[in-house]
VEXFIKE-530650 format. One record per atom (N, C-alpha, C, CB): residue in three letters; x, y, z. Coordinates in pm, whole numbers, padded with zeros to 5 digits, always signed. Glycine has a CB too. Layout:
N
ALAXYZ/...
***
This chain:
187
MET-01101+02640-00371/MET-01133+02515-00299/MET-01117+02539-00152/MET-01042+02397-00345/SER-01211+02498-00073/SER-01199+02521+00070/SER-01188+02387+00141/SER-01319+02601+00123/HIS-01116+02389+00249/HIS-01094+02269+00329/HIS-01121+02299+00475/HIS-00950+02217+00310/THR-01167+02198+00543/THR-01181+02210+00688/THR-01048+02173+00748/THR-01296+02120+00744/GLY-01031+02188+00875/GLY-00907+02150+00939/GLY-00880+02002+00928/GLY-00910+02191+01084/SER-00978+01922+00894/SER-00957+01779+00882/SER-00912+01740+00743/SER-01082+01705+00919/GLY-00905+01837+00652/GLY-00861+01804+00517/GLY-00977+01764+00426/GLY-00761+01692+00522/VAL-01098+01769+00476/VAL-01215+01732+00396/VAL-01245+01842+00297/VAL-01339+01704+00485/ASN-01259+01807+00172/ASN-01290+01902+00065/ASN-01435+01941+00073/ASN-01257+01843-00072/GLU-01462+02065+00105/GLU-01601+02111+00117/GLU-01662+02151-00015/GLU-01609+02227+00212/SER-01579+02176-00118/SER-01631+02224-00248/SER-01644+02112-00351/SER-01540+02334-00303/SER-01626+01988-00310/SER-01629+01877-00405/SER-01772+01839-00447/SER-01559+01755-00345/GLY-01871+01900-00386/GLY-02006+01865-00423/GLY-02055+01740-00351/GLY-02016+01845-00572/GLY-01979+01691-00257/GLY-02021+01574-00184/GLY-01899+01498-00138/GLY-02110+01486-00269/ASP-01916+01429-00031/ASP-01804+01355+00026/ASP-01772+01234-00057/ASP-01835+01313+00169/ASP-01643+01202-00067/ASP-01606+01077-00130/ASP-01554+00983-00021/ASP-01499+01099-00240/ALA-01504+00867-00060/ALA-01461+00768+00040/ALA-01345+00822+00125/ALA-01418+00635-00030/VAL-01257+00901+00064/VAL-01142+00954+00139/VAL-01193+01055+00242/VAL-01035+01022+00043/ASP-01285+01143+00200/ASP-01344+01236+00295/ASP-01406+01163+00413/ASP-01449+01324+00227/ALA-01475+01052+00385/ALA-01542+00977+00490/ALA-01439+00917+00588/ALA-01629+00866+00427/ILE-01329+00866+00535/ILE-01224+00811+00619/ILE-01164+00915+00710/ILE-01117+00749+00536/VAL-01135+01034+00655/VAL-01079+01144+00734/VAL-01180+01184+00842/VAL-01044+01265+00644/SER-01306+01193+00805/SER-01410+01231+00900/SER-01422+01128+01013/SER-01545+01247+00829/GLN-01418+01000+00978/GLN-01427+00896+01077/GLN-01312+00901+01175/GLN-01432+00761+01010/TRP-01187+00921+01123/TRP-01072+00926+01213/TRP-01080+01053+01300/TRP-00939+00924+01131/THR-01127+01162+01243/THR-01143+01284+01323/THR-01240+01262+01438/THR-01192+01400+01235/HIS-01345+01188+01412/HIS-01445+01158+01514/HIS-01389+01061+01618/HIS-01572+01099+01449/GLU-01327+00955+01570/GLU-01280+00846+01659/GLU-01154+00880+01736/GLU-01254+00723+01579/ARG-01065+00960+01673/ARG-00939+00999+01736/ARG-00916+01147+01720/ARG-00822+00921+01678/PRO-00992+01231+01795/PRO-00978+01375+01780/PRO-00838+01424+01824/PRO-01086+01446+01862/ASP-00765+01338+01892/ASP-00626+01376+01932/ASP-00524+01366+01817/ASP-00579+01287+02047/LEU-00566+01308+01706/LEU-00478+01292+01590/LEU-00518+01384+01475/LEU-00479+01146+01543/ASP-00426+01416+01390/ASP-00449+01494+01268/ASP-00451+01399+01148/ASP-00340+01605+01250/PRO-00570+01357+01103/PRO-00577+01264+00990/PRO-00569+01335+00853/PRO-00705+01183+01000/SER-00541+01463+00849/SER-00543+01537+00723/SER-00450+01481+00615/SER-00506+01678+00749/PRO-00336+01415+00651/PRO-00253+01355+00542/PRO-00327+01249+00461/PRO-00126+01292+00602/ILE-00426+01185+00523/ILE-00506+01083+00453/ILE-00578+01147+00336/ILE-00607+01015+00548/ALA-00622+01272+00351/ALA-00693+01341+00242/ALA-00604+01351+00119/ALA-00738+01483+00286/LEU-00475+01366+00138/LEU-00383+01373+00024/LEU-00337+01236-00022/LEU-00263+01457+00060/PHE-00279+01159+00073/PHE-00223+01031+00034/PHE-00329+00928-00008/PHE-00142+00975+00146/GLY-00446+00935+00052/GLY-00557+00850+00008/GLY-00595+00877-00137/GLY-00679+00870+00097/ARG-00599+01004-00172/ARG-00632+01039-00312/ARG-00518+01003-00406/ARG-00663+01190-00324/VAL-00396+01028-00364/VAL-00280+00992-00449/VAL-00285+00842-00476/VAL-00142+01031-00381/HIS-00314+00765-00375/HIS-00320+00618-00390/HIS-00432+00579-00484/HIS-00340+00548-00255/ARG-00551+00637-00465/ARG-00663+00604-00553/ARG-00636+00648-00697/ARG-00792+00669-00502/ILE-00575+00761-00715/ILE-00538+00811-00849/ILE-00441+00713-00913/ILE-00474+00955-00841/TYR-00342+00670-00836/TYR-00242+00576-00889/TYR-00307+00447-00936/TYR-00135+00546-00783/LEU-00399+00392-00856/LEU-00464+00266-00896/LEU-00545+00283-01025/LEU-00557+00216-00783/ARG-00620+00392-01034/ARG-00695+00415-01157/ARG-00607+00441-01276/ARG-00788+00529-01138/TYR-00500+00518-01254/TYR-00400+00547-01360/TYR-00338+00416-01410/TYR-00287+00644-01307/GLN-00298+00329-01317/GLN-00236+00200-01357/GLN-00338+00118-01441/GLN-00189+00118-01229/SER-00464+00122-01404/SER-00566+00048-01477/SER-00578+00099-01619/SER-00701+00058-01405/VAL-00574+00231-01635/VAL-00582+00292-01769/VAL-00457+00254-01849/VAL-00596+00449-01759/LEU-00338+00265-01788/LEU-00216+00232-01861/LEU-00212+00086-01901/LEU-00094+00266-01779/THR-00260-00002-01815/THR-00265-00144-01848/THR-00347-00164-01974/THR-00324-00226-01732/GLN-00462-00094-01985/GLN-00544-00104-02106/GLN-00476-00047-02229/GLN-00674-00033-02084/VAL-00414+00070-02212/VAL-00343+00135-02323/VAL-00231+00047-02373/VAL-00288+00272-02279/PHE-00145+00002-02282/PHE-00031-00080-02323/PHE-00077-00215-02379/PHE+00064-00101-02205/GLY-00183-00267-02322/GLY-00239-00396-02369/GLY-00281-00392-02515/GLY-00361-00435-02283/ARG-00329-00273-02560/ARG-00367-00262-02702/ARG-00249-00278-02794/ARG-00432-00128-02728/HIS-00130-00261-02739/HIS-00005-00273-02816/HIS+00073-00396-02777/HIS+00081-00149-02798/ASP+00011-00489-02706/ASP+00075-00609-02653/ASP+00199-00578-02571/ASP+00112-00702-02765/LEU+00190-00475-02491/LEU+00299-00431-02402/LEU+00251-00432-02258/LEU+00351-00289-02440/ASN+00343-00434-02166/ASN+00315-00402-02028/ASN+00395-00279-01991/ASN+00347-00520-01934/SER+00381-00233-01870/SER+00446-00109-01828/SER+00599-00115-01840/SER+00407-00077-01685/ALA+00658-00227-01797/ALA+00805-00238-01800/ALA+00856-00238-01946/ALA+00851-00369-01725/SER+00788-00312-02031/SER+00830-00312-02173/SER+00816-00178-02237/SER+00752-00412-02252/PHE+00706-00111-02206/PHE+00686+00026-02258/PHE+00797+00116-02211/PHE+00548+00083-02214/ASP+00833+00106-02082/ASP+00941+00191-02028/ASP+01072+00173-02102/ASP+00963+00161-01880/VAL+01108+00047-02131/VAL+01232+00021-02202/VAL+01227+00076-02345/VAL+01260-00130-02204/LEU+01118+00048-02416/LEU+01106+00101-02553/LEU+01104+00252-02555/LEU+00981+00048-02619/ALA+01035+00311-02456/ALA+01029+00456-02451/ALA+01168+00520-02421/ALA+00927+00499-02343/ALA+01245+00454-02336/ALA+01380+00504-02306/ALA+01467+00499-02431/ALA+01445+00421-02194/LEU+01455+00393-02509/LEU+01531+00388-02636/LEU+01483+00493-02734/LEU+01520+00248-02701/ARG+01354+00516-02740/ARG+01298+00615-02834/ARG+01343+00755-02792/ARG+01141+00605-02840/ARG+01341+00785-02665/ARG+01379+00916-02615/ARG+01527+00944-02636/ARG+01345+00928-02469/ALA+01607+00838-02655/ALA+01751+00856-02676/ALA+01780+00921-02811/ALA+01824+00722-02667/GLY+01682+00922-02899/GLY+01700+00979-03035/GLY+01773+00882-03123/GLY+01778+01112-03028/ALA+01770+00911-03253/ALA+01834+00821-03350/ALA+01981+00804-03314/ALA+01820+00877-03495/PRO+02030+00684-03314/PRO+01975+00561-03371/PRO+01893+00477-03271/PRO+02088+00476-03425/TYR+01840+00542-03165/TYR+01752+00475-03066/TYR+01823+00357-03000/TYR+01621+00427-03134/ARG+01938+00390-02945/ARG+02030+00287-02891/ARG+02083+00331-02753/ARG+02150+00264-02990/LYS+02090+00234-02661/LYS+02145+00262-02528/LYS+02209+00134-02475/LYS+02034+00315-02430/ALA+02309+00152-02385/ALA+02369+00038-02319/ALA+02272-00014-02211/ALA+02509+00076-02257/GLY+02275-00143-02189/GLY+02189-00205-02085/GLY+02198-00140-01950/GLY+02224-00348-02070/ARG+02321-00104-01907/ARG+02339-00043-01777/ARG+02269+00092-01771/ARG+02486-00027-01746/ASP+02267+00166-01884/ASP+02199+00295-01890/ASP+02050+00278-01885/ASP+02239+00371-02015/LEU+01999+00172-01944/LEU+01854+00143-01935/LEU+01816+00109-01792/LEU+01815+00024-02029/ALA+01901+00035-01723/ALA+01871-00003-01585/ALA+01877+00119-01494/ALA+01971-00111-01536/SER+01976+00206-01512/SER+01988+00322-01423/SER+01877+00425-01445/SER+02121+00388-01443/GLY+01818+00422-01563/GLY+01712+00518-01594/GLY+01573+00463-01573/GLY+01725+00566-01734/SER+01562+00348-01508/SER+01431+00290-01484/SER+01421+00236-01342/SER+01402+00178-01585/LEU+01305+00183-01309/LEU+01289+00126-01174/LEU+01321-00025-01175/LEU+01142+00149-01122/LEU+01375-00072-01287/LEU+01407-00215-01298/LEU+01551-00240-01259/LEU+01381-00266-01441/SER+01578-00358-01203/SER+01715-00399-01177/SER+01782-00438-01309/SER+01719-00517-01074/SER+01912-00456-01305/SER+01984-00500-01426/SER+01927-00632-01474/SER+02137-00513-01398/ALA+01897-00723-01382/ALA+01840-00852-01420/ALA+01701-00831-01480/ALA+01834-00947-01297/GLY+01623-00740-01424/GLY+01490-00710-01476/GLY+01497-00654-01615/GLY+01419-00612-01385/VAL+01595-00564-01638/VAL+01611-00509-01771/VAL+01650-00617-01869/VAL+01714-00397-01771/THR+01745-00704-01830/THR+01789-00814-01916/THR+01672-00903-01955/THR+01897-00897-01846/PHE+01589-00940-01858/PHE+01470-01020-01885/PHE+01379-00949-01986/PHE+01393-01048-01755/ARG+01354-00821-01962/ARG+01267-00744-02051/ARG+01327-00737-02190/ARG+01244-00602-01996/LEU+01461-00712-02201/LEU+01527-00704-02330/LEU+01519-00837-02406/LEU+01673-00662-02311/ASP+01533-00948-02332/ASP+01517-01080-02397/ASP+01382-01094-02463/ASP+01537-01192-02295/ARG+01279-01051-02392/ARG+01143-01061-02450/ARG+01121-00967-02565/ARG+01039-01034-02344/LEU+01173-00845-02553/LEU+01160-00747-02663/LEU+01237-00792-02786/LEU+01210-00607-02618/GLU+01353-00850-02763/GLU+01432-00901-02878/GLU+01361-01019-02946/GLU+01574-00946-02832/ALA+01305-01109-02865/ALA+01232-01222-02920/ALA+01110-01178-03002/ALA+01187-01316-02808/ALA+01053-01064-02965/ALA+00937-01010-03037/ALA+00979-00926-03159/ALA+00851-00925-02942/GLY+01110-00914-03179/GLY+01158-00838-03295/GLY+01151-00688-03280/GLY+01081-00875-03414/LEU+01139-00640-03156/LEU+01126-00498-03129/LEU+01260-00426-03107/LEU+01039-00479-03009/ILE+01361-00506-03068/ILE+01496-00451-03048/ILE+01598-00549-03102/ILE+01523-00423-02898/THR+01721-00503-03121/THR+01834-00586-03145/THR+01939-00551-03043/THR+01886-00571-03289/ARG+02030-00645-03017/ARG+02138-00619-02920/ARG+02274-00647-02987/ARG+02119-00707-02791/GLN+02370-00558-02958/GLN+02503-00576-03010/GLN+02603-00547-02898/GLN+02527-00483-03133/ARG+02711-00624-02897/ARG+02819-00599-02800/ARG+02907-00486-02852/ARG+02904-00728-02774/ASP+02960-00407-02757/ASP+03052-00300-02790/ASP+03182-00363-02845/ASP+03080-00209-02665/ALA+03235-00306-02952/ALA+03356-00359-03015/ALA+03477-00347-02925/ALA+03382-00287-03145/ASP+03481-00244-02843/ASP+03598-00221-02756/ASP+03585-00280-02616/ASP+03622-00075-02744/ASP+03463-00294-02570/ASP+03440-00349-02437/ASP+03327-00451-02446/ASP+03407-00236-02333/ARG+03362-00578-02454/ARG+03265-00684-02474/ARG+03167-00698-02359/ARG+03334-00812-02495/ARG+03195-00634-02245/ARG+03100-00640-02133/ARG+02977-00551-02157/ARG+03169-00598-02005/VAL+02994-00455-02248/VAL+02886-00360-02275/VAL+02801-00411-02391/VAL+02944-00220-02306/VAL+02671-00416-02366/VAL+02575-00461-02468/VAL+02479-00346-02499/VAL+02497-00588-02420/TYR+02468-00309-02624/TYR+02375-00203-02665/TYR+02246-00265-02713/TYR+02437-00115-02776/SER+02138-00200-02680/SER+02005-00237-02732/SER+01960-00124-02822/SER+01901-00262-02616/GLN+01897-00164-02936/GLN+01854-00063-03034/GLN+01717-00103-03088/GLN+01957-00049-03149/LEU+01634-00002-03104/LEU+01502-00029-03161/LEU+01512-00077-03305/LEU+01415+00095-03152/THR+01433-00175-03342/THR+01418-00214-03481/THR+01316-00121-03543/THR+01375-00363-03496/ASP+01296-00128-03674/ASP+01190-00049-03737/ASP+01054-00084-03676/ASP+01187-00074-03890/LYS+01034-00215-03653/LYS+00910-00258-03590/LYS+00893-00202-03450/LYS+00904-00407-03586/GLY+01002-00200-03374/GLY+00997-00144-03238/GLY+00972+00006-03238/GLY+01126-00175-03164/LEU+01036+00078-03333/LEU+01017+00220-03346/LEU+00872+00252-03382/LEU+01112+00277-03450/ASP+00816+00178-03475/ASP+00676+00200-03513/ASP+00583+00172-03393/ASP+00638+00109-03634/LEU+00609+00066-03320/LEU+00525+00031-03206/LEU+00531+00138-03096/LEU+00567-00105-03149/ILE+00652+00182-03059/ILE+00661+00280-02952/ILE+00604+00415-02996/ILE+00807+00297-02906/ASN+00615+00450-03121/ASN+00555+00574-03169/ASN+00405+00570-03156/ASN+00594+00601-03315/ARG+00343+00457-03191/ARG+00196+00444-03174/ARG+00157+00437-03027/ARG+00145+00318-03247/ALA+00236+00366-02948/ALA+00203+00347-02806/ALA+00213+00481-02730/ALA+00299+00242-02742/ILE+00316+00561-02759/ILE+00331+00689-02686/ILE+00218+00784-02726/ILE+00470+00755-02715/GLU+00172+00777-02851/GLU+00057+00862-02888/GLU-00064+00824-02807/GLU+00026+00850-03038/ASP-00093+00693-02797/ASP-00207+00649-02718/ASP-00190+00679-02569/ASP-00230+00501-02737/HIS-00069+00661-02520/HIS-00037+00687-02381/HIS-00065+00836-02346/HIS+00111+00651-02352/LEU-00013+00926-02426/LEU-00033+01068-02400/LEU-00179+01111-02422/LEU+00059+01149-02488/ARG-00245+01051-02519/ARG-00387+01080-02541/ARG-00466+01041-02416/ARG-00442+01004-02665/ALA-00435+00924-02360/ALA-00506+00877-02239/ALA-00475+00969-02119/ALA-00466+00730-02207/GLU-00348+01007-02103/GLU-00311+01095-01991/GLU-00379+01231-02003/GLU-00158+01113-01984/ASN-00383+01285-02124/ASN-00451+01413-02143/ASN-00600+01401-02116/ASN-00429+01466-02284/ALA-00660+01289-02151/ALA-00803+01267-02122/ALA-00825+01262-01969/ALA-00852+01134-02189/LEU-00733+01201-01898/LEU-00745+01192-01752/LEU-00734+01329-01689/LEU-00638+01100-01694/LEU-00664+01419-01752/LEU-00640+01554-01696/LEU-00736+01659-01751/LEU-00498+01598-01723/HIS-00836+01618-01823/HIS-00920+01714-01900/HIS-00988+01820-01812/HIS-01029+01637-01977/GLN-01008+01790-01685/GLN-01077+01890-01598/GLN-00979+01994-01543/GLN-01149+01819-01481/LEU-00849+01978-01566/LEU-00752+02073-01514/LEU-00703+02167-01624/LEU-00634+02000-01452/THR-00694+02296-01590/THR-00637+02394-01683/THR-00487+02373-01694/THR-00668+02539-01638/LYS-00424+02431-01792/LYS-00279+02427-01805/LYS-00211+02479-01677/LYS-00234+02509-01928/GLU-00266+02587-01625/GLU-00209+02647-01504/GLU-00223+02551-01384/GLU-00278+02782-01472/GLU-00339+02486-01373/GLU-00362+02391-01263/GLU-00267+02270-01280/GLU-00513+02344-01260/ARG-00249+02222-01401/ARG-00155+02112-01424/ARG-00014+02150-01382/ARG-00155+02070-01570/ASP+00029+02270-01422/ASP+00165+02315-01388/ASP+00179+02327-01236/ASP+00196+02452-01456/GLU+00079+02381-01169/GLU+00083+02399-01025/GLU+00082+02261-00954/GLU-00037+02488-00979/LEU-00003+02173-01001/LEU-00006+02037-00941/LEU+00126+01966-00960/LEU-00119+01953-01002/ALA+00187+01976-01079/ALA+00319+01913-01104/ALA+00423+01970-01009/ALA+00364+01934-01253/ARG+00417+02104-00990/ARG+00513+02168-00902/ARG+00495+02118-00756/ARG+00498+02323-00908/LEU+00370+02114-00713/LEU+00341+02068-00575/LEU+00378+01919-00556/LEU+00191+02089-00542/LEU+00349+01837-00657/LEU+00384+01694-00644/LEU+00534+01675-00639/LEU+00326+01613-00761/SER+00607+01756-00716/SER+00753+01753-00712/SER+00802+01788-00573/SER+00813+01850-00816/LYS+00744+01891-00515/LYS+00779+01933-00379/LYS+00744+01822-00276/LYS+00705+02065-00343/LEU+00630+01757-00293/LEU+00591+01646-00208/LEU+00691+01531-00221/LEU+00449+01599-00242/GLU+00731+01501-00341/GLU+00828+01393-00364/GLU+00961+01423-00289/GLU+00854+01377-00519/ARG+01009+01546-00302/ARG+01130+01587-00231/ARG+01108+01573-00078/ARG+01168+01734-00269/SER+00994+01612-00029/SER+00965+01603+00115/SER+00966+01457+00162/SER+00828+01667+00146/ILE+00910+01368+00081/ILE+00907+01226+00117/ILE+01047+01170+00117/ILE+00818+01148+00021/ILE+01126+01206+00016/ILE+01265+01157+00010/ILE+01343+01206+00132/ILE+01334+01203-00122/GLU+01327+01331+00163/GLU+01402+01393+00274/GLU+01353+01344+00411/GLU+01390+01547+00267/ALA+01231+01292+00421/ALA+01180+01245+00551/ALA+01263+01125+00597/ALA+01029+01206+00541/ASP+01313+01044+00505/ASP+01409+00937+00534/ASP+01362+00846+00646/ASP+01543+00996+00569/PHE+01264+00763+00620/PHE+01217+00666+00717/PHE+01299+00538+00704/PHE+01066+00637+00698/ASP+01330+00474+00818/ASP+01401+00349+00812/ASP+01297+00239+00782/ASP+01479+00321+00947/THR+01345+00115+00774/THR+01256+00004+00737/THR+01147-00024+00839/THR+01338-00120+00716/ASP+01165+00023+00962/ASP+01061+00003+01062/ASP+00957+00111+01061/ASP+01121-00004+01197/GLY+00974+00211+00971/GLY+00879+00321+00961/GLY+00907+00433+01054/GLY+00744+00273+00984/ASP+01021+00428+01126/ASP+01056+00535+01216/ASP+01127+00642+01137/ASP+01144+00484+01333/GLU+01087+00767+01162/GLU+01154+00877+01094/GLU+01294+00894+01155/GLU+01072+01010+01105/VAL+01396+00897+01066/VAL+01534+00911+01113/VAL+01580+01053+01104/VAL+01628+00822+01034/ALA+01534+01127+01005/ALA+01573+01267+00990/ALA+01451+01348+00952/ALA+01685+01283+00883/SER+01457+01475+00976/SER+01342+01559+00939/SER+01387+01670+00851/SER+01272+01614+01062/
***
């Protein structure tokens, strides 16, 4: 794959909207390097399309992303598919209140049960029911089938390399440490 200094992909067989944006900024502000747009613009577009696919996949199982995440966390815990609420919150992007709300809905749907710890009444365990286990097993199959379909043009080696590079990008973003005003505090 070849790129110009502006980050425009010359081997894509034609410009896409991101290429056009980079080209326009290069023309209008030659004093700036708009090449990050070539990456972040695509990451953003990929994310939007990916979310749309997941919404459809989860919708076929009457789930949303947050409910899927909770059920999947319980399933990944292994038999008896049980975790404390605080562990579910720390392993997700949801707050404790968000997890509690989600658990209330999953319990009402008969997908989980909740029990208090016998020794520490502050601790509440959530556990998949047979119905919840069946649902998450079907949902994860559809989820992974959809993700594999989205990646069909990439070889195993390309997937591995992309995962490695995205992990490196994530670390770079975390380490950039921008404050709330968008000013970089550390490099």
